[in-house]
C-alpha positions in Angstrom: -34.6 93.7 64.4 -36.7 90.7 65.4 -36.9 87.3 63.8 -39.6 84.7 63.6 -37.3 81.7 63.3 -33.6 81.3 64.1 -31.6 78.1 63.3 -28.9 77.5 65.9 -26.3 74.8 64.9 -24.4 73.3 67.9 -20.7 72.8 67.0 -17.6 71.9 68.9 -14.2 70.5 68.2 -13.8 68.2 71.2 -15.8 65.2 70.0 -14.5 62.1 71.8 -15.1 59.7 68.9 -13.9 61.8 66.0 -12.2 65.0 67.3 -12.4 68.0 65.0 -15.1 66.4 62.9 -17.1 69.6 62.3 -14.2 71.1 60.4 -13.0 67.9 58.6 -12.7 68.3 54.8 -15.9 67.4 52.9 -15.3 67.7 49.1 -13.0 70.7 49.5 -14.8 72.6 52.2 -15.2 72.2 56.0 -18.0 69.8 57.0 -19.7 72.6 58.9 -19.8 74.9 55.8 -21.3 72.1 53.7 -24.1 71.8 56.3 -24.7 75.5 56.3 -24.8 75.6 52.5 -27.7 73.1 52.7 -29.4 74.8 55.6 -29.3 78.2 53.8 -31.8 76.6 51.3 -34.5 76.6 54.0 -37.4 79.0 53.1 -38.9 79.2 56.6 -35.9 80.4 58.7 -34.7 83.9 59.0 -31.1 83.5 60.2 -28.5 80.8 61.0 -26.2 81.0 64.1 -23.4 78.6 65.1 -23.2 78.1 68.8 -19.8 76.9 70.0 -18.1 76.9 73.3 -15.9 79.6 74.9 -13.1 77.0 75.4 -9.8 77.5 73.6 -10.3 74.2 71.9 -13.2 75.7 69.9 -11.3 78.8 68.7 -11.0 77.1 65.2 -14.8 77.0 65.0 -15.1 80.7 65.9 -12.3 81.6 63.5 -14.0 79.7 60.7 -17.2 81.5 61.3 -15.5 84.9 61.3 -13.7 84.1 58.1 -16.8 82.8 56.5 -19.0 85.6 57.8 -21.3 83.3 59.7 -23.0 84.4 62.9 -21.4 82.8 65.9 -22.0 82.7 69.6 -19.7 81.3 72.3 -20.9 79.9 75.6 -20.6 77.1 78.0 -19.1 73.8 76.8 -20.9 71.6 79.2 -24.2 73.5 79.8 -25.4 73.5 76.2 -28.9 74.5 77.2 -27.5 77.8 78.6 -25.4 78.2 75.4 -28.5 77.8 73.2 -30.6 80.1 75.3 -27.9 82.8 75.4 -27.3 82.5 71.6 -31.1 83.0 71.0 -31.0 86.1 73.2 -27.9 87.5 71.7 -29.2 87.2 68.1 -32.8 87.9 68.9 -35.4 88.6 69.7 -36.7 85.5 68.0 -40.0 83.7 68.3 -38.9 80.2 67.5 -35.6 78.3 67.6 -34.5 75.4 65.5 -31.9 73.1 67.0 -29.4 71.4 64.6 -26.1 69.7 65.4 -22.9 70.1 63.3 -22.4 66.3 63.0 -25.3 66.2 60.5 -23.9 67.6 57.2 -26.8 65.9 55.2 -29.4 68.0 57.1 -32.2 68.6 54.6 -33.8 72.0 54.0 -37.1 70.5 53.0 -37.3 68.4 56.2 -36.4 71.5 58.3 -39.1 73.5 56.6 -41.7 70.8 57.1 -40.9 70.7 60.8 -41.1 74.4 61.1 -44.4 74.5 59.2 -45.9 71.8 61.3 -44.7 73.6 64.5 -46.3 76.9 63.4 -49.5 75.3 62.2 -50.1 73.5 65.5 -48.9 76.2 67.9 -46.7 73.6 69.7 -44.1 74.3 72.3 -41.8 71.7 70.7 -41.9 69.9 67.4 -39.5 67.3 66.1 -39.0 64.4 63.8 -37.2 62.6 66.7 -40.6 62.1 68.4 -42.4 58.8 67.9 -45.5 60.1 69.5 -46.4 63.1 71.7 -44.7 61.4 74.6 -41.8 59.1 73.4 -38.8 59.1 71.1 -39.1 57.0 68.0 -37.8 58.7 64.8 -38.8 57.5 61.3 -36.3 59.7 59.3 -32.7 58.6 58.8 -30.4 59.4 61.7 -28.8 62.7 60.7 -31.9 64.4 59.5 -32.8 65.3 63.0 -34.7 68.6 63.5 -36.0 70.1 66.7 -38.2 73.3 66.7 -39.2 75.1 69.9 -40.8 78.4 70.8 -38.4 80.8 72.4 -40.8 81.0 75.3 -40.5 77.3 75.8 -36.7 77.4 75.6 -36.7 80.2 78.1 -38.9 78.3 80.5 -36.7 75.1 80.1 -33.6 77.2 80.7 -35.2 78.6 83.9 -36.5 75.3 85.4 -34.3 72.4 84.1 -31.6 71.3 86.5 -30.9 67.7 85.5 -27.4 67.3 84.1 -28.8 65.4 81.0 -31.2 68.2 80.3 -28.5 70.8 80.5 -26.2 68.9 78.2 -28.7 67.9 75.6 -30.9 71.1 75.5 -34.3 69.6 74.6 -35.0 66.5 76.7 -36.8 68.5 79.4 -39.6 69.1 76.8 -40.4 65.5 76.0 -39.6 64.2 79.5 -42.4 66.4 80.8 -45.2 65.9 78.3 -47.8 67.2 80.7 -46.1 70.6 80.8 -45.5 71.2 77.1 -47.4 70.7 73.9 -45.4 68.3 71.7 -45.8 67.6 68.0 -44.1 64.8 66.1 -43.1 65.0 62.4 -43.5 61.5 61.0 -42.4 59.9 57.7 -44.8 57.2 56.5 -42.0 54.6 56.2 -39.6 53.9 59.1 -36.1 54.7 57.8 -34.6 55.2 61.2 -32.1 52.4 60.8 -30.3 54.5 58.1 -27.3 56.2 59.5 -26.5 59.6 57.9 -24.8 61.3 60.8 -21.0 61.7 61.5 -19.7 60.2 64.8 -17.0 57.8 63.5 -14.4 57.8 60.7 -16.6 55.4 58.7 -19.5 57.9 59.0 -17.3 60.6 57.5 -16.3 58.2 54.7 -20.0 57.5 54.0 -20.9 61.2 53.9 -17.9 62.0 51.6 -19.1 59.2 49.3 -22.6 60.7 49.1 -21.3 64.3 48.5 -18.9 63.1 45.8 -21.8 61.4 44.0 -24.4 64.1 44.4 -22.7 67.5 44.9 -22.9 69.8 41.9 -22.2 73.5 41.8 -25.1 75.7 42.8 -27.5 72.9 43.7 -28.5 71.5 47.0 -29.3 67.8 46.6 -32.3 66.5 48.7 -32.6 63.6 51.0 -34.7 61.5 48.6 -31.8 61.7 46.2 -29.5 60.3 49.0 -32.1 57.5 49.6 -32.2 56.6 45.9 -28.3 56.6 45.8 -27.9 54.2 48.8 -30.6 51.9 47.5 -29.0 51.7 44.1 -25.5 51.4 45.6 -25.7 49.2 48.7 -21.9 49.3 48.9 -22.2 53.0 49.9 -24.7 52.2 52.7 -22.4 49.4 53.9 -19.5 51.9 54.6 -20.8 52.7 58.1 -23.4 50.0 58.5 -21.4 48.5 61.4 -22.4 51.6 63.5 -26.1 51.4 62.7 
């Protein structure tokens, strides 16, 4: 079986700032599961794979995936580029790969779909809402809604030629650090909301996300990012929870 688009979520236990965050409780379920519940609402992706490391420290992630019947691949802890590439091969063939990280439980299916649609419409090698233009970073979406879409051919090429330690650890920088070699497409929001912090790196971030979920989570419905925006604008005390890290 072949797939057009595969979402690969990068997850590990050994976060230095908030160890074990990907499996922390978020309204009664592990944070990673809450993110996957949201990502499953995407219409333009064919499958979701969690890519964790083959270190013993990440056994809980693999065990969670097995129990929850979520596709999981295990590879290098430090060379995340090789882990992504191997995951795409193991669960392929696939034409396009979407990179998400497990510290973003508020990932939005509509933003992911918009990024995939833009990527396909333009035939780009790499499309992301992290790009400020075709050659530089400068997101306009809140931090935590990050989406990166690449062709498998592009990922395969980067895997073959990238050697810089930063490129190997962060998967995609080789694309936008070499704009003459790849076609790049930015997804932009008309208003710059990049100072809003919706990711989870610190305990205060987790408290913020828990507050959002407690307000907006309802059975059988995936709330959208505009609802979060309305919530934090109407309740500035929620936005203030992790403002110190913005």
